[in-house]
C-alpha positions in Angstrom: 8.3 -23.9 -24.0 5.8 -21.6 -22.3 6.0 -23.5 -18.9 9.9 -23.1 -18.3 9.8 -19.3 -19.5 7.3 -18.5 -16.8 9.3 -20.0 -13.8 12.2 -17.4 -13.7 9.8 -14.3 -13.6 8.2 -15.7 -10.5 11.5 -16.4 -8.8 12.5 -12.9 -9.7 9.3 -11.3 -8.3 9.5 -13.2 -5.0 13.2 -12.6 -4.3 12.8 -8.9 -3.8 10.0 -9.0 -1.4 11.6 -11.9 0.6 14.8 -9.6 0.9 12.7 -6.7 1.9 11.2 -9.0 4.6 14.5 -10.1 6.0 15.7 -6.2 5.9 12.7 -5.2 7.8 13.2 -7.8 10.4 16.6 -6.6 11.0 15.7 -3.0 11.2 12.8 -3.5 13.6 14.7 -6.3 15.6 17.8 -4.1 16.0 15.5 -1.2 17.1 14.8 -2.6 20.3 18.6 -2.3 21.1 18.7 1.3 19.8 15.7 2.4 22.0 17.1 0.8 25.0 20.2 2.6 24.5 18.3 5.9 23.9 16.8 5.6 27.3 20.2 6.5 28.8 19.8 9.9 27.4 15.9 10.7 27.5 12.8 10.3 29.4 10.4 7.6 27.8 7.5 9.9 27.0 9.7 12.6 25.7 11.4 9.8 23.4 8.0 8.4 22.5 6.7 12.1 21.5 9.8 13.0 19.4 9.7 9.5 17.6 6.0 10.2 16.8 6.5 13.7 15.5 9.5 12.9 13.2 7.9 9.8 12.1 4.7 11.8 11.1 6.8 14.4 9.4 8.7 11.8 7.4 5.5 10.0 6.4 3.8 13.0 5.3 6.9 13.7 3.1 6.4 10.2 1.7 2.8 11.1 0.8 3.8 14.3 -1.0 6.6 12.3 -3.0 4.2 9.8 -4.3 1.5 12.3 -5.0 -1.1 10.8 -2.6 -4.1 12.8 -1.2 -3.1 14.6 1.9 -6.7 15.0 3.3 -7.7 12.1 5.6 -10.3 9.6 5.0 -12.2 7.6 7.6 -11.2 10.0 10.2 -12.9 8.4 13.2 -11.6 4.8 12.7 -8.0 6.4 11.9 -8.1 8.3 15.1 -8.7 5.2 17.2 -6.3 3.4 15.1 -3.5 5.9 16.1 -4.6 6.1 19.7 -3.8 2.2 20.0 -1.2 1.6 17.3 0.9 4.8 17.9 0.0 6.3 21.5 -0.6 3.0 23.1 2.1 0.8 21.6 5.0 3.2 21.2 4.3 5.0 24.8 4.0 1.7 26.5 7.0 0.2 24.9 9.1 3.3 25.6 8.0 3.0 29.2 8.9 -0.6 29.3 12.3 -0.1 27.9 13.1 2.6 30.3 12.9 0.1 33.2 13.3 -3.3 31.6 15.1 -5.5 29.1 15.0 -5.1 25.4 15.1 -8.6 24.4 12.2 -9.6 26.8 10.2 -6.5 25.8 10.6 -7.5 22.1 9.2 -11.0 22.7 6.2 -9.8 24.8 5.6 -6.9 22.5 5.4 -9.3 19.5 2.6 -11.4 21.1 0.4 -9.3 19.1 -0.9 -12.0 16.7 -2.1 -14.1 19.8 -4.1 -11.2 21.2 -5.7 -10.4 17.7 -7.3 -13.9 17.9 -8.0 -13.6 21.7 -9.8 -10.1 21.4 -10.7 -10.1 17.8 -13.2 -13.1 17.7 -16.4 -11.0 18.1 -15.3 -8.8 15.2 -13.3 -10.7 13.0 -13.7 -14.3 11.3 -10.5 -15.3 12.9 -11.0 -18.2 15.2 -8.8 -20.6 17.0 -8.9 -23.9 14.9 -7.0 -27.2 15.0 -3.4 -26.7 15.7 -3.9 -23.1 16.8 -5.2 -24.4 20.0 -2.0 -26.0 21.3 -0.1 -22.9 19.8 -2.0 -20.8 21.9 -1.4 -23.1 24.8 2.5 -22.7 24.3 2.2 -19.0 24.2 0.2 -18.9 27.4 2.6 -21.2 29.0 5.6 -19.2 27.9 4.0 -16.1 29.2 3.7 -17.5 32.7 7.4 -18.6 32.6 8.7 -15.2 31.2 6.7 -13.2 33.9 8.0 -15.5 36.6 4.8 -14.8 38.8 6.2 -17.2 41.5 9.5 -15.2 42.0 8.0 -11.7 42.4 10.5 -10.4 39.9 11.3 -6.7 40.1 11.0 -6.7 36.3 7.3 -7.4 36.5 6.3 -3.9 35.9 8.3 -3.6 32.7 6.9 -7.0 31.5 3.4 -6.0 31.9 3.9 -2.7 30.0 5.4 -4.7 27.2 2.5 -7.2 27.2 0.1 -4.2 27.3 1.8 -2.7 24.4 1.3 -6.0 22.4 -2.3 -5.9 23.5 -2.6 -2.3 22.2 -1.2 -3.2 19.0 -3.5 -6.1 18.5 -6.5 -3.8 19.0 -5.1 -1.4 16.5 -5.0 -4.5 14.0 -8.6 -5.3 14.6 -9.5 -1.6 14.1 -7.3 -1.5 10.9 -9.2 -4.6 9.4 -12.4 -2.6 9.6 -11.0 0.3 7.6 -11.7 -0.1 3.8 -8.2 0.3 2.5 -8.4 0.0 -1.4 -5.1 1.2 -2.7 -1.4 2.0 -1.7 -2.4 5.7 -1.5 -5.2 4.6 1.1 -2.7 2.6 3.1 -0.1 5.5 3.0 -2.6 8.0 4.1 -4.1 5.9 6.9 -0.6 5.1 8.2 0.4 8.8 8.3 -2.8 10.1 9.7 -2.8 7.4 12.5 0.7 8.7 13.4 -0.6 12.1 13.6 -3.5 11.3 15.8 -1.4 8.8 17.9 1.3 11.4 18.2 -0.8 14.1 19.9 -1.6 12.3 23.1 2.1 11.4 23.4 3.1 15.1 23.0 0.7 16.0 25.7 1.8 13.5 28.1 5.5 14.5 27.5 4.6 18.0 28.2 2.6 17.1 31.6 5.3 14.6 32.7 8.4 15.9 34.6 11.2 13.6 33.1 15.0 14.3 33.2 16.3 16.7 30.7 17.3 15.3 27.3 21.1 14.9 26.6 21.6 15.9 22.9 24.6 14.0 22.1 25.6 12.0 19.2 24.4 8.6 20.7 20.7 10.1 21.3 20.7 11.9 17.9 21.7 8.7 16.2 19.1 6.6 18.1 16.5 9.2 17.3 17.3 9.2 13.6 17.4 5.4 13.5 13.8 5.3 15.0 12.3 8.1 12.7 14.2 7.4 9.4 14.8 3.5 9.6 12.1 2.2 12.1 9.3 4.5 10.7 9.9 5.8 7.2 12.1 3.2 5.7 10.2 0.3 7.5 6.9 1.6 6.6 7.8 1.6 2.7 9.3 -1.8 3.1 6.2 -3.1 4.9 3.8 -1.7 2.3 5.9 -3.3 -0.5 5.7 -6.6 1.3 2.2 -6.5 1.8 1.6 -5.9 -2.0 4.0 -8.7 -3.2 3.6 -11.5 -0.5 1.0 -13.7 0.9 -0.2 -12.8 4.6 1.1 -16.1 5.8 4.6 -15.3 4.7 4.6 -11.6 5.6 3.4 -12.6 9.2 6.8 -14.4 9.5 7.8 -10.8 10.5 6.1 -11.0 13.8 8.6 -14.2 14.4 11.7 -12.9 13.2 11.7 -9.4 14.8 11.9 -10.6 18.4 14.3 -13.2 17.5 16.7 -10.6 16.2 15.8 -8.3 19.3 16.7 -11.0 21.7 20.0 -12.0 19.8 21.1 -8.3 19.5 20.2 -7.6 23.2 22.2 -10.6 24.4 25.4 -9.5 22.2 25.5 -5.7 22.6 23.7 -5.2 25.9 24.7 -8.3 27.7 21.0 -9.3 28.5 21.1 -13.1 29.5 17.6 -14.4 30.5 17.2 -16.7 33.4 16.4 -20.3 32.6 12.7 -19.6 33.0 12.7 -16.5 30.8 14.6 -18.2 28.0 12.5 -21.2 28.0 9.3 -19.0 28.1 10.7 -17.1 25.1 11.1 -20.1 23.2 7.7 -21.3 24.1 6.1 -18.0 23.0 8.2 -18.0 19.8 7.2 -21.6 19.0 3.7 -20.9 19.5 3.9 -17.8 17.4 5.5 -20.0 14.6 2.6 -22.6 14.8 0.0 -19.8 14.5 1.6 -18.4 11.4 2.1 -21.8 9.8 -1.5 -23.0 10.6 -3.1 -19.8 9.1 -2.3 -21.5 5.6 -4.9 -24.1 6.6 -7.4 -21.6 7.9 -7.5 -19.0 5.3 -9.9 -19.6 2.4 
């Protein structure tokens, strides 16, 4: 009698996090289209700065609502985390989207798990093992095809910026793994304060950069609200909930689902149709990421 009665609660506890994982993929995936649309009404650095300021305000509101401590811990590490996760990733992605395609930028930005392994080997226990080697090979071949180095594509600058954003995000992951986060409140605090530290350089750059005036219309305000409320505040809460309830191997599927949603949404709404080489390269990158995620089950203790 005891074994059957224990099964339903397990299914009930996994349904909520899996639903949250799907919702998060939709929010972050569609946000690539939203950010691309916003570039019609604002310069990339102004948008990155506004997004960072509003995101920081909302995250501190969350801290206050849950009664978490407002004072920062691990200030130096959190500063560098913000420098790479917020300033680096958000700034480079905004720049890439200003001149390039949303779907391609999403795929290149989400190569982050691959770069974590590439750059993290001196600092983390993660190493390429077994089937992760061919997975890395698929990703590298996919990158070559997406970048179309032989064609001298005019979209090269955007692609390099999006790739740089993925590398910056990977460096932030390596830094984050060195911060002793022991509770939900610690995680919320680090998330909020890294946003503050990362937002400051973006604001300075925006003030020093001569960009076109912001067009404050409904489309831009809606895009900004989607980014600040959905893409940052709501998505952060969903991500924390997922991390608490699901194994890392399952939560890591988010890195695969988000760019897929981004590519499909950009194709439908923005009419972005990748070339044969780009499309093939995207499939190779996503296949490599899927293989990396799957093989982690056999690598983790």
